[in-house]
C-alpha positions in Angstrom: 112.0 160.5 157.2 108.9 161.9 157.0 106.0 160.2 155.3 105.6 162.9 152.8 109.3 162.5 151.7 108.8 158.7 151.5 105.4 159.2 149.3 107.6 161.6 147.1 110.2 159.1 146.9 107.9 156.2 146.0 106.2 158.2 143.5 109.4 159.1 141.9 110.2 155.4 141.7 106.9 154.6 140.0 107.5 157.4 137.5 110.9 156.3 136.7 109.5 152.8 136.3 106.8 153.9 134.1 109.1 156.0 131.8 111.4 152.8 131.5 108.4 150.8 130.7 107.0 153.3 128.3 110.4 153.8 126.6 110.8 149.8 126.3 107.3 149.7 124.7 108.1 152.5 122.3 111.3 150.6 121.2 109.3 147.5 120.6 106.4 149.2 118.9 109.1 150.8 116.7 110.9 147.7 116.1 107.5 146.0 115.0 106.6 148.7 112.8 110.0 148.4 111.1 109.5 144.7 111.0 106.1 145.1 109.4 107.1 147.5 106.9 109.8 145.1 105.6 107.2 142.3 105.6 104.7 144.6 103.5 107.7 145.3 101.2 108.7 141.8 100.8 105.1 140.8 100.1 104.7 143.4 97.5 107.9 142.1 95.6 106.7 138.7 95.8 103.2 139.8 94.1 105.0 141.7 91.3 107.4 138.8 90.8 104.6 136.3 90.7 102.7 138.5 88.4 105.6 138.8 86.1 106.2 135.0 86.3 102.5 134.5 85.2 102.9 136.9 82.3 105.8 135.3 81.0 104.2 131.6 81.3 101.1 133.1 79.3 103.4 134.7 76.7 105.3 131.5 76.3 102.4 129.4 75.9 101.9 127.4 72.7 98.5 129.1 72.0 100.1 132.6 72.3 103.0 131.8 70.1 100.8 130.2 67.7 98.5 133.3 67.8 101.5 135.7 67.3 102.6 133.5 64.4 99.2 133.5 62.9 98.5 137.5 63.0 102.2 138.1 61.6 101.4 135.5 58.8 98.0 137.4 58.1 99.8 140.7 57.8 102.5 139.3 55.6 99.8 137.5 53.6 97.7 140.7 53.1 100.2 143.7 53.5 99.7 146.9 55.8 97.6 148.5 53.2 95.0 145.7 53.0 95.2 144.3 56.5 91.8 146.0 57.5 89.7 145.0 54.8 91.2 141.3 54.8 90.4 141.3 58.5 86.7 142.4 57.9 86.2 139.7 55.2 87.9 136.9 57.2 86.0 138.0 60.6 82.6 138.1 58.6 83.6 134.4 57.1 84.8 133.0 60.4 81.4 134.3 62.1 79.6 132.7 59.4 81.2 129.5 59.8 81.0 129.4 63.6 77.4 130.2 63.4 76.7 127.5 61.1 78.6 125.0 63.3 76.5 126.0 66.3 73.3 125.8 64.4 74.4 122.2 63.6 75.0 121.6 67.2 79.0 121.6 66.9 81.0 123.3 69.5 84.4 122.5 68.5 86.6 124.4 70.9 89.7 124.1 68.8 88.1 125.3 65.8 86.8 128.3 67.5 90.4 128.7 68.7 91.7 128.8 65.5 89.7 131.7 64.3 91.6 134.9 63.4 89.5 136.9 65.6 90.3 134.6 68.5 93.9 134.8 67.9 93.5 138.9 68.0 91.6 138.7 71.1 94.3 136.4 72.9 97.3 138.6 71.9 95.2 141.9 72.4 94.2 140.8 75.9 97.8 139.8 76.8 99.0 143.1 75.8 96.3 145.2 77.5 97.0 143.3 80.7 100.6 144.7 80.6 99.5 148.2 79.8 96.9 147.9 82.6 99.8 146.9 85.0 102.0 149.4 83.7 99.3 152.3 84.1 98.5 151.1 87.7 102.2 151.1 88.6 102.2 147.5 89.5 105.1 146.9 87.2 107.6 149.3 86.2 108.8 150.0 82.5 112.1 148.4 83.4 110.3 145.2 84.1 108.1 145.3 81.3 110.5 146.7 78.7 113.3 144.3 79.4 111.1 141.4 78.8 108.9 142.8 76.0 111.0 145.2 73.9 109.8 147.4 71.1 110.1 144.5 68.4 107.8 142.3 70.6 105.5 145.0 70.8 105.4 146.1 67.0 102.5 143.8 66.5 100.4 146.3 68.5 100.5 149.3 65.8 101.1 146.9 62.8 98.3 144.3 63.5 96.3 144.5 66.4 95.2 148.3 66.2 94.3 148.3 62.8 92.0 145.1 63.6 90.7 146.7 66.4 89.7 149.8 64.4 88.2 147.7 61.9 86.3 145.8 64.3 84.9 148.9 65.7 83.9 150.0 62.2 82.2 146.7 61.6 80.3 147.1 64.7 79.8 150.8 64.3 81.0 151.7 67.5 83.6 154.1 68.6 87.1 153.2 69.0 87.7 151.6 72.3 89.8 153.2 75.0 91.9 149.9 74.8 93.3 151.1 71.5 94.8 154.0 73.4 96.1 151.9 76.2 97.8 149.6 73.6 99.4 152.5 71.6 100.7 154.1 74.9 102.3 150.8 75.8 104.0 150.5 72.3 104.8 154.2 72.1 106.8 154.1 75.5 108.8 151.1 74.2 110.3 153.1 71.4 111.7 155.7 74.1 112.6 153.3 76.9 116.2 153.4 77.7 117.5 151.1 80.6 119.4 152.8 83.5 122.5 151.6 85.0 122.0 149.7 88.3 
């Protein structure tokens, strides 16, 4: 057998071996990419579930339950027609009271947490967090509205928005974008219909 034929045969064998190694490497890379994709999907689902668990924990905390009850009680006591004026009066009185306490050197955390404005901020911040997670696509409507249905969110237009608008008026500031985010969260709950899965 001439040398050129041996060299050609050797080159062919090397090319076949290289093709086999390349194909094996490609299969391994495809398998690794698929596994990495499954891992990323699992991590994302874990993050979403941890976020949802933390939200449920916050919503069911004694402070949140007290705040929600306090705000509904305030509405019940003053009525929808007078909630803004009553909130203004109460906020100013609470502010005078806390300012006086600070001047006396008292920093009673419990007393500050009992103010109506603190209760409003606590509940507003919770619902804003839900609205932001929804807007960013972290939590789906299904996840949000199966946990917090329209009756749970009714506090937004009946209590939180009137108070936020009165606060903006009191501070001579424009209405915050947060009001629009809260309104959108509530409005979407009225039209949400769970799909069959």
